[in-house]
ChimeraX commands (.cxc) that place a marker at each C-alpha (Angstrom):
marker #1 position 7.15,-16.88,7.85 radius 0.5
marker #1 position 9.12,-15.23,10.67 radius 0.5
marker #1 position 11.86,-12.63,10.73 radius 0.5
marker #1 position 14.40,-12.28,13.55 radius 0.5
marker #1 position 14.49,-8.49,13.20 radius 0.5
marker #1 position 11.42,-6.37,12.68 radius 0.5
marker #1 position 11.57,-3.66,10.04 radius 0.5
marker #1 position 12.17,-0.17,11.43 radius 0.5
marker #1 position 9.73,2.41,10.06 radius 0.5
marker #1 position 12.35,5.08,10.70 radius 0.5
marker #1 position 15.13,3.35,8.75 radius 0.5
marker #1 position 12.68,2.57,5.93 radius 0.5
marker #1 position 11.70,6.24,5.72 radius 0.5
marker #1 position 15.36,7.22,5.44 radius 0.5
marker #1 position 16.02,4.59,2.75 radius 0.5
marker #1 position 13.04,5.72,0.67 radius 0.5
marker #1 position 14.14,9.35,0.91 radius 0.5
marker #1 position 17.76,8.62,-0.03 radius 0.5
marker #1 position 16.73,6.59,-3.10 radius 0.5
marker #1 position 14.58,9.48,-4.32 radius 0.5
marker #1 position 11.16,7.96,-3.69 radius 0.5
marker #1 position 10.13,10.88,-1.45 radius 0.5
marker #1 position 9.98,14.25,-3.17 radius 0.5
marker #1 position 8.79,17.73,-2.27 radius 0.5
marker #1 position 7.29,20.30,-4.64 radius 0.5
marker #1 position 3.93,20.41,-6.41 radius 0.5
marker #1 position 2.42,17.18,-7.70 radius 0.5
marker #1 position -0.88,15.98,-9.15 radius 0.5
marker #1 position -2.14,12.79,-7.56 radius 0.5
marker #1 position -4.13,10.07,-9.39 radius 0.5
marker #1 position -7.25,11.51,-7.71 radius 0.5
marker #1 position -6.57,14.84,-9.43 radius 0.5
marker #1 position -5.71,16.64,-6.19 radius 0.5
marker #1 position -2.57,18.73,-5.84 radius 0.5
marker #1 position -0.02,17.68,-3.23 radius 0.5
marker #1 position 3.13,19.35,-1.79 radius 0.5
marker #1 position 4.87,15.97,-1.69 radius 0.5
marker #1 position 5.05,12.75,-3.67 radius 0.5
marker #1 position 6.03,9.21,-2.74 radius 0.5
marker #1 position 6.86,7.04,-5.75 radius 0.5
marker #1 position 7.18,3.45,-4.56 radius 0.5
marker #1 position 7.40,2.19,-8.14 radius 0.5
marker #1 position 11.12,2.95,-7.85 radius 0.5
marker #1 position 11.62,0.44,-5.04 radius 0.5
marker #1 position 12.24,-2.72,-7.15 radius 0.5
marker #1 position 15.21,-0.96,-8.79 radius 0.5
marker #1 position 16.94,-0.88,-5.39 radius 0.5
marker #1 position 17.34,-4.50,-4.18 radius 0.5
marker #1 position 18.30,-3.67,-0.60 radius 0.5
marker #1 position 15.30,-1.38,-0.10 radius 0.5
marker #1 position 13.06,-3.82,-1.98 radius 0.5
marker #1 position 14.05,-6.59,0.43 radius 0.5
marker #1 position 13.22,-4.37,3.41 radius 0.5
marker #1 position 9.88,-3.33,1.90 radius 0.5
marker #1 position 8.91,-6.96,1.31 radius 0.5
marker #1 position 9.83,-7.81,4.91 radius 0.5
marker #1 position 7.51,-4.99,6.02 radius 0.5
marker #1 position 4.67,-6.50,3.98 radius 0.5
marker #1 position 5.33,-9.91,5.51 radius 0.5
marker #1 position 4.91,-8.32,8.95 radius 0.5
marker #1 position 1.63,-6.79,7.79 radius 0.5
marker #1 position 0.12,-10.00,6.49 radius 0.5
marker #1 position 1.37,-11.95,9.51 radius 0.5
marker #1 position -0.51,-9.37,11.57 radius 0.5
marker #1 position -3.67,-10.12,9.61 radius 0.5
marker #1 position -3.00,-13.83,10.13 radius 0.5
marker #1 position -2.04,-16.06,7.23 radius 0.5
marker #1 position -4.87,-18.41,8.23 radius 0.5
marker #1 position -7.35,-15.59,7.68 radius 0.5
marker #1 position -6.90,-15.34,3.92 radius 0.5
marker #1 position -6.42,-17.86,1.13 radius 0.5
marker #1 position -4.87,-15.77,-1.65 radius 0.5
marker #1 position -3.20,-12.46,-2.41 radius 0.5
marker #1 position -4.43,-10.00,-5.03 radius 0.5
marker #1 position -2.09,-7.28,-6.29 radius 0.5
marker #1 position -3.34,-4.13,-7.99 radius 0.5
marker #1 position -1.67,-3.49,-11.32 radius 0.5
marker #1 position 0.90,-2.30,-11.64 radius 0.5
marker #1 position 2.69,-1.19,-8.46 radius 0.5
marker #1 position 0.85,-3.67,-6.26 radius 0.5
marker #1 position 1.96,-6.59,-8.43 radius 0.5
marker #1 position 5.65,-5.87,-7.75 radius 0.5
marker #1 position 4.82,-6.60,-4.12 radius 0.5
marker #1 position 2.16,-9.30,-4.40 radius 0.5
marker #1 position 4.25,-11.55,-6.65 radius 0.5
marker #1 position 7.24,-12.05,-4.31 radius 0.5
marker #1 position 4.96,-11.86,-1.26 radius 0.5
marker #1 position 2.90,-14.78,-2.58 radius 0.5
marker #1 position 6.08,-16.83,-2.96 radius 0.5
marker #1 position 7.36,-15.86,0.49 radius 0.5
marker #1 position 4.08,-16.71,2.22 radius 0.5
marker #1 position 3.24,-19.68,-0.04 radius 0.5
marker #1 position -0.14,-18.29,-1.06 radius 0.5
marker #1 position -1.66,-18.25,-4.57 radius 0.5
marker #1 position -1.72,-14.88,-6.30 radius 0.5
marker #1 position -4.01,-13.05,-8.68 radius 0.5
marker #1 position -4.11,-9.46,-9.81 radius 0.5
marker #1 position -6.69,-6.80,-10.56 radius 0.5
marker #1 position -6.42,-4.76,-13.74 radius 0.5
marker #1 position -6.85,-1.03,-13.63 radius 0.5
marker #1 position -10.36,0.17,-14.29 radius 0.5
marker #1 position -11.02,0.44,-18.01 radius 0.5
marker #1 position -8.30,-1.97,-19.17 radius 0.5
marker #1 position -9.52,-4.59,-21.64 radius 0.5
marker #1 position -6.53,-6.71,-22.62 radius 0.5
marker #1 position -7.13,-10.35,-23.52 radius 0.5
marker #1 position -10.65,-11.42,-22.57 radius 0.5
marker #1 position -11.16,-8.13,-20.76 radius 0.5
marker #1 position -11.48,-9.68,-17.33 radius 0.5
marker #1 position -10.87,-7.28,-14.42 radius 0.5
marker #1 position -9.33,-10.10,-12.35 radius 0.5
marker #1 position -6.60,-12.44,-13.59 radius 0.5
marker #1 position -5.72,-15.71,-11.88 radius 0.5
marker #1 position -6.98,-19.22,-11.22 radius 0.5
marker #1 position -8.08,-19.14,-7.61 radius 0.5
marker #1 position -11.17,-20.98,-6.36 radius 0.5
marker #1 position -14.26,-18.78,-6.15 radius 0.5
marker #1 position -15.29,-18.15,-2.56 radius 0.5
marker #1 position -11.67,-17.85,-1.42 radius 0.5
marker #1 position -10.73,-15.16,1.08 radius 0.5
marker #1 position -8.46,-12.63,-0.62 radius 0.5
marker #1 position -6.24,-9.90,0.83 radius 0.5
marker #1 position -5.58,-6.99,-1.54 radius 0.5
marker #1 position -2.05,-5.56,-1.77 radius 0.5
marker #1 position -1.00,-2.19,-3.15 radius 0.5
marker #1 position 1.92,0.20,-2.63 radius 0.5
marker #1 position 0.08,3.03,-0.89 radius 0.5
marker #1 position -3.39,4.44,-0.31 radius 0.5
marker #1 position -4.70,7.97,-0.73 radius 0.5
marker #1 position -8.45,8.31,-1.13 radius 0.5
marker #1 position -8.69,4.54,-1.50 radius 0.5
marker #1 position -10.34,4.70,-4.92 radius 0.5
marker #1 position -8.20,1.94,-6.46 radius 0.5
marker #1 position -8.60,-0.36,-3.47 radius 0.5
marker #1 position -12.36,0.19,-3.32 radius 0.5
marker #1 position -12.64,-0.59,-7.04 radius 0.5
marker #1 position -10.46,-3.69,-6.67 radius 0.5
marker #1 position -12.47,-5.00,-3.72 radius 0.5
marker #1 position -15.64,-4.57,-5.76 radius 0.5
marker #1 position -14.13,-6.31,-8.79 radius 0.5
marker #1 position -12.98,-9.26,-6.69 radius 0.5
marker #1 position -16.30,-9.59,-4.91 radius 0.5
marker #1 position -18.14,-9.48,-8.23 radius 0.5
marker #1 position -16.02,-12.46,-9.32 radius 0.5
marker #1 position -17.08,-14.38,-6.22 radius 0.5
marker #1 position -14.19,-13.73,-3.83 radius 0.5
marker #1 position -14.40,-12.63,-0.20 radius 0.5
marker #1 position -12.45,-9.47,0.64 radius 0.5
marker #1 position -12.07,-8.20,4.19 radius 0.5
marker #1 position -8.49,-6.87,4.31 radius 0.5
marker #1 position -6.08,-4.70,2.32 radius 0.5
marker #1 position -2.37,-4.12,2.97 radius 0.5
marker #1 position -0.26,-1.15,1.88 radius 0.5
marker #1 position 3.17,0.14,2.81 radius 0.5
marker #1 position 2.00,3.73,3.28 radius 0.5
marker #1 position -1.27,5.44,4.20 radius 0.5
marker #1 position -1.30,9.02,2.92 radius 0.5
marker #1 position -4.07,9.81,5.46 radius 0.5
marker #1 position -6.42,11.15,2.80 radius 0.5
marker #1 position -9.58,9.25,3.69 radius 0.5
marker #1 position -8.68,5.85,2.28 radius 0.5
marker #1 position -9.09,4.01,5.56 radius 0.5
marker #1 position -12.61,5.29,6.21 radius 0.5
marker #1 position -13.64,4.76,2.58 radius 0.5
marker #1 position -12.53,1.13,2.80 radius 0.5
marker #1 position -14.24,0.66,6.15 radius 0.5
marker #1 position -17.48,1.84,4.54 radius 0.5
marker #1 position -17.42,-1.22,2.27 radius 0.5
marker #1 position -16.29,-3.64,4.96 radius 0.5
marker #1 position -12.55,-3.74,4.23 radius 0.5
marker #1 position -9.94,-3.27,6.96 radius 0.5
marker #1 position -6.84,-1.30,5.97 radius 0.5
marker #1 position -3.44,-2.43,7.26 radius 0.5
marker #1 position -0.59,0.03,6.66 radius 0.5
marker #1 position 3.03,-0.29,7.69 radius 0.5
marker #1 position 3.48,3.46,8.11 radius 0.5
marker #1 position 1.72,6.75,7.42 radius 0.5
marker #1 position 2.67,10.08,5.88 radius 0.5
marker #1 position 2.85,11.61,9.35 radius 0.5
marker #1 position 5.13,8.93,10.77 radius 0.5
marker #1 position 7.36,8.93,7.69 radius 0.5
marker #1 position 7.78,12.71,7.68 radius 0.5
marker #1 position 8.38,12.85,11.43 radius 0.5
marker #1 position 11.12,10.23,11.02 radius 0.5
marker #1 position 12.75,12.27,8.24 radius 0.5
marker #1 position 12.62,15.42,10.37 radius 0.5
marker #1 position 14.22,13.62,13.32 radius 0.5
marker #1 position 17.00,12.44,10.99 radius 0.5
marker #1 position 17.49,16.05,9.75 radius 0.5
marker #1 position 16.75,14.96,6.17 radius 0.5
marker #1 position 13.88,17.45,5.86 radius 0.5
marker #1 position 13.10,20.64,7.74 radius 0.5
marker #1 position 10.48,21.00,10.41 radius 0.5
marker #1 position 8.86,23.64,8.22 radius 0.5
marker #1 position 8.45,21.18,5.32 radius 0.5
marker #1 position 6.84,18.64,7.60 radius 0.5
marker #1 position 4.47,21.15,9.24 radius 0.5
marker #1 position 3.37,22.48,5.84 radius 0.5
marker #1 position 2.38,19.00,4.66 radius 0.5
marker #1 position 0.74,17.95,7.92 radius 0.5
marker #1 position -1.30,21.17,7.87 radius 0.5
marker #1 position -2.57,20.25,4.39 radius 0.5
marker #1 position -3.56,16.79,5.59 radius 0.5
marker #1 position -5.57,18.21,8.48 radius 0.5
marker #1 position -5.97,17.22,12.14 radius 0.5
marker #1 position -8.87,14.82,11.57 radius 0.5
marker #1 position -6.85,12.59,9.26 radius 0.5
marker #1 position -3.85,12.61,11.59 radius 0.5
marker #1 position -5.77,10.87,14.35 radius 0.5
marker #1 position -4.87,7.17,14.15 radius 0.5
marker #1 position -7.94,4.96,14.51 radius 0.5
marker link #1:1,2 radius 0.2
marker link #1:2,3 radius 0.2
marker link #1:3,4 radius 0.2
marker link #1:4,5 radius 0.2
marker link #1:5,6 radius 0.2
marker link #1:6,7 radius 0.2
marker link #1:7,8 radius 0.2
marker link #1:8,9 radius 0.2
marker link #1:9,10 radius 0.2
marker link #1:10,11 radius 0.2
marker link #1:11,12 radius 0.2
marker link #1:12,13 radius 0.2
marker link #1:13,14 radius 0.2
marker link #1:14,15 radius 0.2
marker link #1:15,16 radius 0.2
marker link #1:16,17 radius 0.2
marker link #1:17,18 radius 0.2
marker link #1:18,19 radius 0.2
marker link #1:19,20 radius 0.2
marker link #1:20,21 radius 0.2
marker link #1:21,22 radius 0.2
marker link #1:22,23 radius 0.2
marker link #1:23,24 radius 0.2
marker link #1:24,25 radius 0.2
marker link #1:25,26 radius 0.2
marker link #1:26,27 radius 0.2
marker link #1:27,28 radius 0.2
marker link #1:28,29 radius 0.2
marker link #1:29,30 radius 0.2
marker link #1:30,31 radius 0.2
marker link #1:31,32 radius 0.2
marker link #1:32,33 radius 0.2
marker link #1:33,34 radius 0.2
marker link #1:34,35 radius 0.2
marker link #1:35,36 radius 0.2
marker link #1:36,37 radius 0.2
marker link #1:37,38 radius 0.2
marker link #1:38,39 radius 0.2
marker link #1:39,40 radius 0.2
marker link #1:40,41 radius 0.2
marker link #1:41,42 radius 0.2
marker link #1:42,43 radius 0.2
marker link #1:43,44 radius 0.2
marker link #1:44,45 radius 0.2
marker link #1:45,46 radius 0.2
marker link #1:46,47 radius 0.2
marker link #1:47,48 radius 0.2
marker link #1:48,49 radius 0.2
marker link #1:49,50 radius 0.2
marker link #1:50,51 radius 0.2
marker link #1:51,52 radius 0.2
marker link #1:52,53 radius 0.2
marker link #1:53,54 radius 0.2
marker link #1:54,55 radius 0.2
marker link #1:55,56 radius 0.2
marker link #1:56,57 radius 0.2
marker link #1:57,58 radius 0.2
marker link #1:58,59 radius 0.2
marker link #1:59,60 radius 0.2
marker link #1:60,61 radius 0.2
marker link #1:61,62 radius 0.2
marker link #1:62,63 radius 0.2
marker link #1:63,64 radius 0.2
marker link #1:64,65 radius 0.2
marker link #1:65,66 radius 0.2
marker link #1:66,67 radius 0.2
marker link #1:67,68 radius 0.2
marker link #1:68,69 radius 0.2
marker link #1:69,70 radius 0.2
marker link #1:70,71 radius 0.2
marker link #1:71,72 radius 0.2
marker link #1:72,73 radius 0.2
marker link #1:73,74 radius 0.2
marker link #1:74,75 radius 0.2
marker link #1:75,76 radius 0.2
marker link #1:76,77 radius 0.2
marker link #1:77,78 radius 0.2
marker link #1:78,79 radius 0.2
marker link #1:79,80 radius 0.2
marker link #1:80,81 radius 0.2
marker link #1:81,82 radius 0.2
marker link #1:82,83 radius 0.2
marker link #1:83,84 radius 0.2
marker link #1:84,85 radius 0.2
marker link #1:85,86 radius 0.2
marker link #1:86,87 radius 0.2
marker link #1:87,88 radius 0.2
marker link #1:88,89 radius 0.2
marker link #1:89,90 radius 0.2
marker link #1:90,91 radius 0.2
marker link #1:91,92 radius 0.2
marker link #1:92,93 radius 0.2
marker link #1:93,94 radius 0.2
marker link #1:94,95 radius 0.2
marker link #1:95,96 radius 0.2
marker link #1:96,97 radius 0.2
marker link #1:97,98 radius 0.2
marker link #1:98,99 radius 0.2
marker link #1:99,100 radius 0.2
marker link #1:100,101 radius 0.2
marker link #1:101,102 radius 0.2
marker link #1:102,103 radius 0.2
marker link #1:103,104 radius 0.2
marker link #1:104,105 radius 0.2
marker link #1:105,106 radius 0.2
marker link #1:106,107 radius 0.2
marker link #1:107,108 radius 0.2
marker link #1:108,109 radius 0.2
marker link #1:109,110 radius 0.2
marker link #1:110,111 radius 0.2
marker link #1:111,112 radius 0.2
marker link #1:112,113 radius 0.2
marker link #1:113,114 radius 0.2
marker link #1:114,115 radius 0.2
marker link #1:115,116 radius 0.2
marker link #1:116,117 radius 0.2
marker link #1:117,118 radius 0.2
marker link #1:118,119 radius 0.2
marker link #1:119,120 radius 0.2
marker link #1:120,121 radius 0.2
marker link #1:121,122 radius 0.2
marker link #1:122,123 radius 0.2
marker link #1:123,124 radius 0.2
marker link #1:124,125 radius 0.2
marker link #1:125,126 radius 0.2
marker link #1:126,127 radius 0.2
marker link #1:127,128 radius 0.2
marker link #1:128,129 radius 0.2
marker link #1:129,130 radius 0.2
marker link #1:130,131 radius 0.2
marker link #1:131,132 radius 0.2
marker link #1:132,133 radius 0.2
marker link #1:133,134 radius 0.2
marker link #1:134,135 radius 0.2
marker link #1:135,136 radius 0.2
marker link #1:136,137 radius 0.2
marker link #1:137,138 radius 0.2
marker link #1:138,139 radius 0.2
marker link #1:139,140 radius 0.2
marker link #1:140,141 radius 0.2
marker link #1:141,142 radius 0.2
marker link #1:142,143 radius 0.2
marker link #1:143,144 radius 0.2
marker link #1:144,145 radius 0.2
marker link #1:145,146 radius 0.2
marker link #1:146,147 radius 0.2
marker link #1:147,148 radius 0.2
marker link #1:148,149 radius 0.2
marker link #1:149,150 radius 0.2
marker link #1:150,151 radius 0.2
marker link #1:151,152 radius 0.2
marker link #1:152,153 radius 0.2
marker link #1:153,154 radius 0.2
marker link #1:154,155 radius 0.2
marker link #1:155,156 radius 0.2
marker link #1:156,157 radius 0.2
marker link #1:157,158 radius 0.2
marker link #1:158,159 radius 0.2
marker link #1:159,160 radius 0.2
marker link #1:160,161 radius 0.2
marker link #1:161,162 radius 0.2
marker link #1:162,163 radius 0.2
marker link #1:163,164 radius 0.2
marker link #1:164,165 radius 0.2
marker link #1:165,166 radius 0.2
marker link #1:166,167 radius 0.2
marker link #1:167,168 radius 0.2
marker link #1:168,169 radius 0.2
marker link #1:169,170 radius 0.2
marker link #1:170,171 radius 0.2
marker link #1:171,172 radius 0.2
marker link #1:172,173 radius 0.2
marker link #1:173,174 radius 0.2
marker link #1:174,175 radius 0.2
marker link #1:175,176 radius 0.2
marker link #1:176,177 radius 0.2
marker link #1:177,178 radius 0.2
marker link #1:178,179 radius 0.2
marker link #1:179,180 radius 0.2
marker link #1:180,181 radius 0.2
marker link #1:181,182 radius 0.2
marker link #1:182,183 radius 0.2
marker link #1:183,184 radius 0.2
marker link #1:184,185 radius 0.2
marker link #1:185,186 radius 0.2
marker link #1:186,187 radius 0.2
marker link #1:187,188 radius 0.2
marker link #1:188,189 radius 0.2
marker link #1:189,190 radius 0.2
marker link #1:190,191 radius 0.2
marker link #1:191,192 radius 0.2
marker link #1:192,193 radius 0.2
marker link #1:193,194 radius 0.2
marker link #1:194,195 radius 0.2
marker link #1:195,196 radius 0.2
marker link #1:196,197 radius 0.2
marker link #1:197,198 radius 0.2
marker link #1:198,199 radius 0.2
marker link #1:199,200 radius 0.2
marker link #1:200,201 radius 0.2
marker link #1:201,202 radius 0.2
marker link #1:202,203 radius 0.2
marker link #1:203,204 radius 0.2
marker link #1:204,205 radius 0.2
marker link #1:205,206 radius 0.2
marker link #1:206,207 radius 0.2
marker link #1:207,208 radius 0.2
marker link #1:208,209 radius 0.2
marker link #1:209,210 radius 0.2
marker link #1:210,211 radius 0.2
view
């Protein structure tokens, strides 16, 4: 699937900020760590225009991986499913999803979907921090007999997720990063340089080096 206009990371950053998905303060992340900022992409589907742009960004990501290099898409419940469902339709690929660790609805299977075992699966989620959810999902899919070599997210928080995924043989594909998003907001005068520098200092120079 092709798009005449590529998605601008800068305009996407502005749209996410204006819809309230980017917040500053003191937040507790799923990993338990404290953070001076929060990005809540679960709000995106409530804003159709932004949702359309976000989905176009994901299409660019999976086209970069190569649609011939995977057979199915696996979303991570719940935020990842809001992306994987329409993305599967747009790219004409079968979809499955991975339950959160510890969920036991129905038969208690960690993976839901009827996709042939041995298929190559790309995992989709909204963002990545430490990568814990993606690592768990890759393991769950592999245990069920699927091949997992790639994962796609809209945002990399630069908190070690990429290296943690690489350690289990999964390549991370992200549309943008915390650094790029914040720099775009600073250039647009939507946040102060001080706010950006405070957050980037917390992330640390090692994580800011793009691999």
